[in-house]
C-alpha positions as CSV (number, residue, x, y, z in Angstrom):
1,M,-92.7,-41.2,-15.4
2,L,-93.7,-37.6,-13.8
3,K,-91.5,-35.7,-11.3
4,I,-91.9,-32.4,-9.6
5,P,-89.4,-29.4,-11.4
6,E,-86.4,-29.3,-9.7
7,H,-85.4,-25.9,-11.1
8,Q,-88.7,-24.1,-11.3
9,V,-88.5,-20.6,-9.5
10,A,-91.5,-18.8,-9.8
11,G,-95.1,-19.5,-9.5
12,H,-97.2,-22.4,-7.9
13,Q,-95.0,-25.5,-6.9
14,A,-95.9,-29.1,-7.0
15,C,-95.0,-29.8,-3.6
16,N,-96.4,-30.6,0.1
17,G,-99.4,-31.5,-1.5
18,Q,-100.2,-28.7,-3.3
19,L,-101.3,-28.1,-7.0
20,G,-98.1,-27.4,-9.4
21,P,-96.7,-28.4,-12.8
22,L,-94.7,-31.6,-13.2
23,I,-92.1,-32.7,-15.5
24,D,-90.9,-36.1,-17.7
25,D,-88.0,-37.1,-18.9
26,S,-88.7,-36.6,-22.7
27,G,-88.5,-33.0,-22.4
28,R,-92.4,-32.0,-21.4
29,F,-93.6,-30.0,-19.0
30,Y,-97.2,-30.4,-17.6
31,K,-98.8,-27.5,-16.3
32,P,-102.4,-28.2,-14.5
33,L,-105.2,-26.0,-15.7
34,Q,-106.4,-23.7,-13.0
35,G,-110.2,-24.2,-12.6
36,D,-111.6,-20.6,-13.2
37,E,-111.6,-19.2,-16.7
38,R,-107.7,-18.4,-16.4
39,G,-107.5,-22.1,-17.4
40,S,-109.6,-21.9,-20.7
41,V,-107.9,-18.4,-21.6
42,E,-104.6,-20.3,-21.5
43,V,-105.7,-23.0,-23.4
44,A,-107.1,-20.6,-26.2
45,F,-104.1,-18.4,-26.3
46,Y,-101.7,-21.4,-27.1
47,T,-104.2,-23.0,-29.6
48,S,-104.7,-19.3,-31.3
49,F,-100.9,-18.5,-31.5
50,S,-100.3,-22.1,-32.8
51,S,-102.1,-21.4,-35.8
52,N,-102.2,-17.7,-36.1
53,T,-100.5,-16.6,-39.2
54,R,-100.2,-13.3,-38.3
55,V,-97.2,-14.3,-35.9
56,P,-93.6,-14.5,-37.8
57,D,-91.8,-17.5,-37.6
58,H,-89.1,-15.6,-35.6
59,I,-91.1,-14.6,-32.8
60,R,-92.5,-18.5,-32.3
61,K,-89.2,-19.2,-30.9
62,F,-89.7,-17.2,-28.0
63,F,-92.8,-19.3,-26.8
64,P,-92.9,-23.1,-25.6
65,S,-93.8,-25.7,-28.0
66,F,-97.3,-26.5,-27.5
67,Y,-98.6,-30.0,-27.5
68,G,-102.3,-29.7,-26.5
69,T,-103.3,-31.0,-23.2
70,Q,-103.5,-34.2,-21.5
71,L,-105.5,-35.8,-18.4
72,L,-103.4,-36.3,-15.5
73,E,-103.4,-37.5,-11.8
74,A,-103.0,-33.8,-10.2
75,S,-99.4,-33.2,-8.2
76,D,-101.9,-32.1,-5.0
77,G,-103.9,-35.9,-5.1
78,S,-107.4,-34.5,-6.1
79,G,-107.8,-37.0,-8.8
80,L,-107.6,-36.4,-12.6
81,R,-107.0,-33.0,-13.9
82,P,-106.6,-31.5,-17.4
83,H,-103.2,-29.7,-18.0
84,L,-101.5,-28.2,-20.8
85,V,-98.7,-30.1,-22.4
86,L,-95.7,-27.8,-23.0
87,E,-91.8,-28.0,-23.6
88,D,-89.9,-28.0,-20.8
89,L,-87.3,-25.1,-21.3
90,I,-85.1,-26.5,-18.6
91,S,-84.5,-30.0,-20.0
92,S,-81.4,-29.3,-22.3
93,L,-79.7,-27.5,-19.6
94,H,-77.6,-29.2,-16.9
95,H,-77.2,-26.3,-14.4
96,P,-79.6,-23.7,-15.0
97,S,-79.5,-20.2,-13.8
98,I,-83.0,-18.7,-14.4
99,M,-84.7,-15.5,-13.8
100,D,-88.5,-15.1,-14.2
101,V,-89.2,-11.2,-14.5
102,K,-93.0,-10.4,-14.9
103,I,-93.4,-7.7,-17.3
104,G,-95.5,-4.5,-17.1
105,S,-96.1,-1.6,-14.8
106,K,-99.6,-3.1,-14.2
107,T,-100.6,-7.1,-14.0
108,W,-104.4,-6.2,-14.1
109,Y,-106.2,-5.6,-17.1
110,A,-110.0,-3.6,-17.5
111,E,-112.0,-6.8,-18.3
112,A,-110.8,-8.6,-15.3
113,S,-113.3,-8.7,-12.3
114,E,-113.1,-6.0,-9.3
115,D,-111.5,-8.4,-7.0
116,Y,-109.0,-9.6,-9.1
117,I,-107.8,-5.7,-10.6
118,Q,-107.5,-4.9,-6.7
119,K,-105.5,-8.1,-5.8
120,C,-103.4,-7.2,-8.6
121,F,-103.0,-3.5,-7.7
122,K,-101.8,-4.2,-4.4
123,K,-99.0,-6.0,-5.5
124,D,-98.0,-4.0,-8.0
125,R,-98.0,-1.2,-5.9
126,E,-96.2,-3.1,-3.3
127,S,-93.6,-4.6,-5.7
128,S,-91.3,-2.6,-8.1
129,S,-94.0,-2.9,-10.6
130,L,-95.0,0.6,-10.4
131,S,-91.5,2.3,-10.8
132,L,-89.4,-0.2,-12.8
133,G,-91.9,-1.6,-15.2
134,F,-91.4,-5.3,-13.9
135,R,-90.5,-7.2,-11.0
136,I,-88.5,-10.5,-10.6
137,S,-90.6,-13.1,-9.4
138,G,-87.9,-15.9,-8.9
139,L,-84.5,-16.5,-9.4
140,Q,-81.8,-19.2,-9.0
141,V,-77.9,-18.7,-9.8
142,Y,-75.3,-21.4,-9.8
143,G,-72.0,-20.8,-8.3
144,N,-69.0,-21.9,-9.8
145,N,-69.0,-25.1,-7.8
146,H,-72.2,-27.3,-8.8
147,S,-73.3,-27.7,-5.1
148,E,-73.4,-23.1,-4.8
149,L,-76.9,-22.7,-5.9
150,W,-78.4,-19.2,-4.9
151,K,-82.2,-19.4,-4.7
152,P,-83.3,-16.6,-2.8
153,K,-87.6,-16.3,-1.4
154,K,-89.7,-15.3,-4.0
155,K,-91.0,-12.6,-2.0
156,S,-87.7,-11.1,-1.4
157,V,-86.7,-10.2,-4.8
158,Q,-90.5,-9.0,-5.9
159,N,-89.9,-5.2,-3.9
160,L,-86.6,-4.0,-5.1
161,T,-84.7,-0.7,-5.8
162,A,-83.5,0.1,-9.0
163,D,-80.0,-0.7,-7.6
164,E,-80.9,-3.9,-5.9
165,V,-82.0,-4.9,-9.2
166,R,-78.8,-4.1,-11.2
167,L,-77.0,-6.0,-8.5
168,I,-78.5,-9.2,-9.0
169,L,-78.5,-8.7,-12.7
170,K,-74.8,-8.4,-12.1
171,K,-74.8,-11.4,-9.6
172,F,-76.6,-13.2,-12.5
173,V,-73.4,-13.2,-14.9
174,S,-70.6,-13.1,-12.3
175,S,-68.2,-15.8,-11.3
176,T,-68.2,-14.5,-7.7
177,S,-70.0,-16.5,-5.0
178,P,-74.0,-15.8,-5.4
179,T,-74.5,-17.1,-1.7
180,D,-72.0,-14.8,0.1
181,P,-74.3,-11.3,0.4
182,N,-71.0,-9.4,0.7
183,S,-69.2,-10.2,-2.4
184,V,-68.7,-8.0,-5.6
185,P,-70.3,-9.0,-8.7
186,D,-67.4,-9.3,-11.3
187,C,-69.7,-9.5,-14.2
188,S,-67.3,-11.9,-15.7
189,F,-69.8,-13.8,-18.0
190,A,-72.1,-10.5,-18.6
191,F,-70.8,-10.5,-22.5
192,T,-70.9,-14.1,-22.9
193,V,-74.5,-14.5,-21.7
194,F,-76.2,-10.9,-22.1
195,G,-74.0,-9.9,-25.1
196,G,-73.3,-10.6,-28.4
197,S,-75.4,-11.7,-31.7
198,S,-77.5,-14.4,-29.8
199,G,-76.9,-13.1,-26.3
200,I,-80.1,-12.0,-24.1
201,L,-79.9,-8.3,-25.1
202,A,-80.3,-9.1,-28.7
203,Q,-83.1,-11.4,-28.0
204,L,-84.8,-9.1,-26.0
205,L,-84.3,-6.4,-28.9
206,E,-85.5,-9.2,-31.3
207,L,-89.0,-9.3,-29.1
208,K,-89.3,-5.2,-28.7
209,A,-89.2,-4.6,-32.4
210,W,-92.3,-7.2,-32.9
211,F,-94.1,-5.7,-29.9
212,E,-93.5,-2.0,-31.5
213,D,-96.2,-3.2,-34.0
214,Q,-98.3,-6.3,-32.8
215,T,-101.4,-5.4,-31.7
216,I,-102.6,-9.2,-31.9
217,Y,-102.5,-9.9,-28.0
218,H,-102.0,-7.9,-25.0
219,L,-99.7,-10.1,-22.6
220,N,-101.5,-9.2,-19.4
221,S,-99.0,-10.6,-16.1
222,C,-97.0,-12.4,-18.4
223,S,-93.1,-13.1,-17.9
224,V,-89.8,-13.2,-19.7
225,L,-88.1,-16.3,-18.4
226,I,-83.9,-15.6,-18.8
227,L,-82.1,-18.8,-18.4
228,Y,-78.4,-19.8,-19.5
229,D,-76.2,-23.0,-18.7
230,K,-73.8,-22.1,-16.2
231,E,-71.7,-25.3,-16.5
232,S,-71.5,-24.7,-19.8
233,V,-70.4,-21.3,-19.4
234,L,-67.3,-22.0,-17.1
235,K,-66.3,-24.9,-19.4
236,E,-66.1,-21.7,-22.4
237,G,-68.9,-23.2,-24.1
238,S,-72.2,-21.7,-25.6
239,P,-74.3,-20.6,-22.6
240,G,-77.6,-21.4,-24.2
241,A,-78.8,-18.4,-23.2
242,Q,-82.8,-18.3,-23.7
243,V,-85.2,-15.9,-23.5
244,K,-88.9,-17.3,-23.7
245,L,-92.1,-15.8,-22.5
246,I,-94.6,-17.9,-20.3
247,D,-97.9,-17.3,-18.3
248,F,-100.9,-16.4,-20.5
249,A,-104.0,-17.0,-18.1
250,H,-104.8,-13.5,-18.4
251,V,-104.2,-12.4,-22.3
252,V,-107.0,-10.8,-23.7
253,E,-107.2,-9.6,-27.6
254,G,-105.1,-6.7,-28.8
255,R,-107.9,-5.1,-31.0
256,G,-105.6,-3.3,-32.9
257,V,-103.7,-1.5,-30.0
258,I,-100.6,-1.6,-29.4
259,D,-99.3,-3.5,-25.7
260,H,-97.8,-0.4,-24.2
261,N,-98.1,-2.2,-21.0
262,F,-95.9,-5.0,-22.0
263,L,-93.6,-2.9,-24.3
264,G,-92.8,0.0,-21.4
265,G,-91.7,-3.2,-19.2
266,L,-89.5,-4.9,-21.7
267,C,-87.9,-1.5,-22.7
268,S,-87.1,-0.9,-18.9
269,L,-85.8,-4.4,-18.5
270,I,-83.4,-4.1,-22.0
271,K,-82.5,-0.7,-20.1
272,F,-81.1,-2.3,-17.1
273,I,-78.9,-5.2,-19.1
274,S,-77.9,-2.7,-21.5
275,E,-76.2,-0.5,-18.7
276,I,-74.7,-3.6,-17.4
277,L,-72.7,-4.2,-20.7
278,T,-72.1,-0.7,-21.0
279,S,-70.7,0.2,-17.4
280,P,-70.0,-3.4,-15.9
281,D,-68.5,-1.3,-12.8
282,D,-71.2,0.7,-12.2
283,Y,-72.9,-0.1,-9.0
284,S,-70.6,-2.7,-7.8
285,S,-70.3,-1.6,-4.1
286,K,-73.2,0.8,-3.6
287,V,-75.8,-2.0,-2.6
288,C,-75.0,-4.7,-0.5
289,L,-78.3,-7.2,-0.2
290,Q,-78.0,-8.6,3.5
291,D,-81.3,-9.1,4.1
292,S,-81.8,-12.9,5.6
293,D,-84.6,-13.0,3.4
294,L,-82.2,-13.1,0.4
295,S,-79.9,-16.1,2.0
296,N,-79.5,-19.2,-0.1
297,C,-82.6,-21.9,-0.3
298,T,-82.4,-25.1,-1.0
299,T,-84.4,-26.8,-4.1
300,E,-86.9,-28.1,-1.5
301,D,-87.9,-25.0,-0.1
302,C,-91.3,-24.4,-1.5
303,N,-92.6,-20.7,-1.1
304,K,-96.4,-19.7,-1.8
305,K,-96.7,-17.2,-4.3
């Protein structure tokens, strides 16, 4: 039985008659193909990537497993529509804290239409993409109580200063209340989630090493998904910390050129997370996110991108 993803933090959501992804109980994620060239581009990428012998085996773990396409009844009631069938990255986590980070100082690319370039340029300019090399597209953070979930509106987290980004990254790995804008993050879980040989930072550095050499693809407007299981961390178990790359509707061939746009944004994100691990007490009281748009939102909220 197909259902709406409970833990989606960014992108188009399948609620209130809108077209969006669906999941099932077997760990599959069904993403509707967009009607223009974006749908065919994403299918082409997954098809190419899954069979490309130039992609190292240790890099494949950063990408969702691809199971082909399938005709399904669309979530908006418009009838049968082709869907990408992918791995549901959240299915094994009980209380996932998730952050979707769109990578790159620019999300447009030269081959795109002029209208698309202008639309992306406007969004990049009005968000933190130009200044930081990435922007947070959405997130959710569980508190110590399972009923406490901080899921700010997407638009409220996309245009943040550097200090505000640091604060959100600290809240992401803290035991203090994520819903209280005045609470000071304690970074109690920073090393457990971000650090260690298999933590988020180590995974990002592994990706960085590949992007310093790979010239196969340019991943325009792609996101890094950072996730871990808050319940497991509270029980002092493995956090299940993962880094995944998602959204490939604007990928183009690298043609022998390094993807400096993606690499630069990835390096910037790595720098922010490294700072939290080395100086967790910095910036703890300098910034306070009190904007009403950053208040807690229920999972039923459906905010247009």
